[in-house]
NUKE-739852 format. One record per residue (C-alpha): residue in one letter; x negated, y, z negated. Coordinates in Angstrom, 1 decimal. Layout:
BEGIN
<pt type="a" xx="X" yy="Y" zz="Z"/>
...
//
This chain:
BEGIN
<pt type="m" xx="13.4" yy="-6.2" zz="-6.9"/>
<pt type="k" xx="13.2" yy="-9.0" zz="-5.0"/>
<pt type="d" xx="15.5" yy="-7.7" zz="-1.5"/>
<pt type="i" xx="13.5" yy="-4.1" zz="-2.2"/>
<pt type="i" xx="10.3" yy="-6.2" zz="-1.9"/>
<pt type="g" xx="12.1" yy="-7.7" zz="0.9"/>
<pt type="i" xx="13.0" yy="-4.6" zz="2.8"/>
<pt type="f" xx="9.5" yy="-3.2" zz="2.4"/>
<pt type="d" xx="8.3" yy="-7.0" zz="4.2"/>
<pt type="y" xx="10.6" yy="-6.6" zz="6.9"/>
<pt type="i" xx="9.1" yy="-3.1" zz="8.0"/>
<pt type="f" xx="5.7" yy="-4.2" zz="7.6"/>
<pt type="y" xx="6.9" yy="-7.1" zz="9.7"/>
<pt type="r" xx="8.4" yy="-4.6" zz="12.2"/>
<pt type="a" xx="5.1" yy="-2.3" zz="12.1"/>
<pt type="y" xx="2.7" yy="-4.6" zz="12.9"/>
<pt type="e" xx="4.1" yy="-6.1" zz="15.2"/>
<pt type="f" xx="4.6" yy="-2.6" zz="17.3"/>
<pt type="g" xx="1.5" yy="-1.8" zz="16.5"/>
<pt type="k" xx="0.2" yy="-5.7" zz="18.1"/>
<pt type="g" xx="0.3" yy="-3.9" zz="21.4"/>
<pt type="r" xx="-1.4" yy="-0.4" zz="20.2"/>
<pt type="t" xx="-3.5" yy="-0.2" zz="17.9"/>
<pt type="t" xx="-6.9" yy="-3.0" zz="17.7"/>
<pt type="v" xx="-5.9" yy="-3.2" zz="13.2"/>
<pt type="p" xx="-2.1" yy="-4.3" zz="13.7"/>
<pt type="i" xx="-2.7" yy="-5.2" zz="10.7"/>
<pt type="t" xx="-3.6" yy="-1.7" zz="8.8"/>
<pt type="y" xx="-1.3" yy="0.0" zz="10.5"/>
<pt type="a" xx="1.2" yy="-2.1" zz="9.7"/>
<pt type="s" xx="0.0" yy="-0.8" zz="5.8"/>
<pt type="g" xx="-0.3" yy="2.2" zz="6.5"/>
<pt type="i" xx="3.8" yy="3.2" zz="8.0"/>
<pt type="v" xx="5.0" yy="0.4" zz="4.4"/>
<pt type="s" xx="2.9" yy="3.4" zz="2.5"/>
<pt type="i" xx="3.9" yy="6.6" zz="4.0"/>
<pt type="i" xx="7.0" yy="5.9" zz="3.3"/>
<pt type="q" xx="7.1" yy="4.6" zz="-0.3"/>
<pt type="s" xx="5.9" yy="7.9" zz="-0.5"/>
<pt type="l" xx="8.6" yy="9.0" zz="0.9"/>
<pt type="l" xx="10.3" yy="7.4" zz="-1.5"/>
<pt type="f" xx="8.8" yy="8.4" zz="-5.3"/>
<pt type="i" xx="8.6" yy="12.3" zz="-3.8"/>
<pt type="s" xx="13.0" yy="11.7" zz="-3.1"/>
<pt type="i" xx="12.9" yy="10.5" zz="-5.6"/>
<pt type="i" xx="10.9" yy="12.8" zz="-8.0"/>
<pt type="s" xx="12.7" yy="15.9" zz="-5.8"/>
<pt type="i" xx="15.9" yy="14.5" zz="-6.9"/>
<pt type="i" xx="15.4" yy="14.0" zz="-10.6"/>
<pt type="d" xx="14.1" yy="18.1" zz="-10.6"/>
<pt type="f" xx="17.3" yy="18.9" zz="-8.8"/>
<pt type="i" xx="19.1" yy="17.6" zz="-11.4"/>
<pt type="r" xx="17.7" yy="17.0" zz="-14.4"/>
<pt type="d" xx="15.8" yy="20.5" zz="-14.4"/>
<pt type="y" xx="12.5" yy="18.6" zz="-14.9"/>
<pt type="s" xx="8.7" yy="19.7" zz="-14.0"/>
<pt type="t" xx="7.6" yy="18.3" zz="-10.6"/>
<pt type="p" xx="4.3" yy="16.9" zz="-11.8"/>
<pt type="a" xx="1.1" yy="18.7" zz="-10.4"/>
<pt type="i" xx="0.3" yy="18.1" zz="-6.9"/>
<pt type="f" xx="-2.8" yy="15.1" zz="-8.1"/>
<pt type="i" xx="-0.1" yy="13.3" zz="-9.9"/>
<pt type="y" xx="1.3" yy="12.7" zz="-6.5"/>
<pt type="a" xx="-1.8" yy="11.6" zz="-4.6"/>
<pt type="v" xx="-2.3" yy="9.9" zz="-7.8"/>
<pt type="v" xx="0.4" yy="7.7" zz="-6.0"/>
<pt type="i" xx="0.3" yy="7.4" zz="-3.2"/>
<pt type="a" xx="-3.6" yy="6.5" zz="-3.3"/>
<pt type="l" xx="-1.8" yy="3.7" zz="-6.0"/>
<pt type="f" xx="0.3" yy="2.5" zz="-3.2"/>
<pt type="l" xx="-2.2" yy="2.7" zz="0.2"/>
<pt type="a" xx="-4.4" yy="0.4" zz="-2.8"/>
<pt type="l" xx="-1.8" yy="-2.1" zz="-3.6"/>
<pt type="n" xx="-0.5" yy="-2.5" zz="0.0"/>
<pt type="y" xx="-3.9" yy="-2.9" zz="1.7"/>
<pt type="y" xx="-4.0" yy="-5.4" zz="-1.5"/>
<pt type="k" xx="-0.8" yy="-7.7" zz="-0.3"/>
<pt type="y" xx="-0.7" yy="-7.2" zz="3.2"/>
<pt type="e" xx="-4.7" yy="-6.9" zz="4.5"/>
<pt type="k" xx="-5.5" yy="-9.6" zz="1.6"/>
<pt type="n" xx="-3.6" yy="-11.9" zz="1.8"/>
<pt type="p" xx="-2.2" yy="-11.7" zz="5.0"/>
<pt type="r" xx="1.5" yy="-14.0" zz="6.0"/>
<pt type="v" xx="1.5" yy="-12.1" zz="9.1"/>
<pt type="d" xx="2.9" yy="-15.7" zz="10.3"/>
<pt type="e" xx="4.9" yy="-16.5" zz="7.6"/>
<pt type="m" xx="7.0" yy="-13.2" zz="8.4"/>
<pt type="s" xx="7.0" yy="-14.1" zz="11.9"/>
<pt type="e" xx="8.7" yy="-17.1" zz="11.1"/>
<pt type="r" xx="11.6" yy="-16.0" zz="9.4"/>
<pt type="w" xx="12.4" yy="-12.7" zz="11.4"/>
<pt type="v" xx="10.9" yy="-14.2" zz="14.9"/>
<pt type="h" xx="14.3" yy="-15.2" zz="15.2"/>
<pt type="e" xx="16.3" yy="-12.8" zz="15.4"/>
<pt type="g" xx="18.7" yy="-11.5" zz="17.4"/>
<pt type="q" xx="18.1" yy="-8.9" zz="19.4"/>
<pt type="m" xx="21.3" yy="-7.0" zz="18.2"/>
<pt type="n" xx="20.2" yy="-8.1" zz="14.7"/>
<pt type="k" xx="16.9" yy="-6.0" zz="15.3"/>
<pt type="l" xx="18.6" yy="-2.8" zz="17.1"/>
<pt type="v" xx="20.8" yy="-1.8" zz="14.4"/>
<pt type="k" xx="18.0" yy="-2.9" zz="11.2"/>
<pt type="g" xx="15.3" yy="-1.0" zz="13.2"/>
<pt type="w" xx="17.8" yy="2.4" zz="13.6"/>
<pt type="l" xx="18.9" yy="2.1" zz="9.8"/>
<pt type="i" xx="14.8" yy="2.0" zz="9.5"/>
<pt type="v" xx="14.8" yy="4.9" zz="11.9"/>
<pt type="f" xx="17.5" yy="7.2" zz="9.5"/>
<pt type="g" xx="15.9" yy="5.9" zz="6.0"/>
<pt type="i" xx="13.0" yy="7.8" zz="7.4"/>
<pt type="a" xx="14.7" yy="11.1" zz="8.2"/>
<pt type="v" xx="16.7" yy="10.7" zz="5.1"/>
<pt type="l" xx="14.1" yy="9.9" zz="2.8"/>
<pt type="v" xx="11.6" yy="12.9" zz="4.9"/>
<pt type="a" xx="15.0" yy="15.4" zz="5.3"/>
<pt type="t" xx="15.3" yy="14.6" zz="1.5"/>
<pt type="p" xx="12.9" yy="16.9" zz="-0.8"/>
<pt type="l" xx="13.5" yy="19.8" zz="2.2"/>
<pt type="l" xx="16.5" yy="20.1" zz="1.5"/>
<pt type="i" xx="16.2" yy="20.1" zz="-1.9"/>
<pt type="a" xx="13.3" yy="22.5" zz="-2.2"/>
<pt type="k" xx="15.2" yy="24.8" zz="0.2"/>
<pt type="m" xx="18.3" yy="24.9" zz="-1.8"/>
<pt type="g" xx="15.8" yy="26.0" zz="-5.0"/>
<pt type="f" xx="14.7" yy="27.8" zz="-3.5"/>
<pt type="d" xx="18.1" yy="29.2" zz="-2.5"/>
<pt type="y" xx="19.5" yy="29.1" zz="-6.2"/>
<pt type="r" xx="15.6" yy="30.9" zz="-7.8"/>
<pt type="h" xx="15.5" yy="33.5" zz="-5.2"/>
<pt type="s" xx="19.2" yy="34.9" zz="-4.7"/>
<pt type="s" xx="19.5" yy="38.4" zz="-5.7"/>
<pt type="p" xx="22.4" yy="39.0" zz="-8.3"/>
<pt type="q" xx="26.1" yy="40.0" zz="-7.2"/>
//
């Protein structure tokens, strides 16, 4: 569990560093990015469970509550108790190649998180609307 939290901390740090020169509130920007990724992960997991076990997908209200919960938790974690200096000390000496590889892994992970529910929804739609042979 600590590794997963570390992944989100790293994504927050990288988004913070990216947003520093582009926005006046880089902590809020980075916190929002982490919340979006966590929400996509939640939606992907629910989609996979729904596809495998034919579990009824929760109502849109449940998704909204969970996304709001992610936003609130990340606001508290990253904005009310900023640890940017601690994160900076941890990752400031990271090599360029290591940054590049991890950055591409993050981008690839986001692409997978976006594509997974869409592909599962398409497969489910095709299955439910296929004509009998």
